[in-house]
Steps between C-alpha positions, in 0.01 A plus 500: 500500500607857438489765773582868522846543649397802705386379841549132414459260793583134455221260594635154570325213318308255720768232462745717693292460817583128500870541419770437759779654291465755220786572259536838329736529201567869431699639210779629721837396363629858522510747788324757280142606577184470290452476205828309463391274787179411682402791723511470878147643509369213288677243717361668814147495357527129421641418843222701665239319292643162598512596867134605489393139438790281611781463750705304246876531477595738218817425302640748247740322262727664243853495362710815466735586214860612536573272794314723749310330782124503461466615860688818410282551193180450699617754759579752227157451341316522833380140508592450866165432668404323824442123482622476142799281411724604212696222329771502233470247217875430516476399867227239442520127444379395155275225374442381144135529396357325194320697233144355485463568127494185288720678246700778671589791276858545620571361849377168642608563860574814702723546803310711754547618859362230729322757720245557222365147543432565869276800426123472464438814295732664245482863382704663222516881534660712231500842333381534141821462299564502126858374457662488160157540345340209691260505799664386823216432740392257774600178320838637389559610859530132596832473313661668799436182700730291281833462687814616323682216674307265269448714191830686481552864419705751692330746737312764306497289182240268346512137606731353237327164453166675437647733238527202265123445521201693367422703812131530408477120499692480827242733657216274386677195645562682826136609525386137511789366709471772763128582514469822697155572639493875445662766286503868597621753243553855623431696183490840664748569222625300202877482516687446173870413488756330278780268607563706814194477725619793710488741204145539374203730451164509678154570361192526725242219493342530845391136530555192718432152362421211737414140416635177354848578359407398146174696512651820643793493258258464210274779629797729564632437148161570344459822698827637360464355150801269522541126446706227667585172330508304826128566548428320172725211604319473835159500333603229253654284773190536717282370218735205451493421872121504505485274195750260659293479820182429306659231281 
């Protein structure tokens, strides 16, 4: 669903009330404020919404670039909040998770932080980014959970083993392998950048999108008149999954 950004208050879905541990994945690899990263105000609104219905543990998981500790980044961004645990992807144990697609597009198994599997509700929270001409929204935000220890790449650079794949197909595979419950896109502004995320331009949109990650990414793309190949891959794979179940 699409909301006006002004005065937005996050209302936790009913499933959150039954959760014992909620994981929030922000877009916060840099110690640079919104719109480069997820705003502290958006994180605070989500935490407040969760707390209004649940006493669940709240874990915020991200990996920083440039070798900086994620704790330092979170402090810089103002993410330090009571009863909220910040974790760094590089400090986690990893587990290999099988892609449920019968015919994966690019990757059959993903290495992921083990803590994700212990969480009952998963939320991806990101600004509205257009990077190198492509939308980078709630599904793409999940790439930050892939450990560099497994996928290579020096700090601040793309994971080297993924660069040999079609990234749009990787995103579709990741969507099914790591099914997040909710996507939140802070489109107060649309932020457009090239290869350097920290050097971009902002244009006002004044919206917040909340819902299933695939659905909110699609709605956000339609609202700005842009397209994303991974959304087509996800739709096609979903139809194949449904046909496989029925056969």
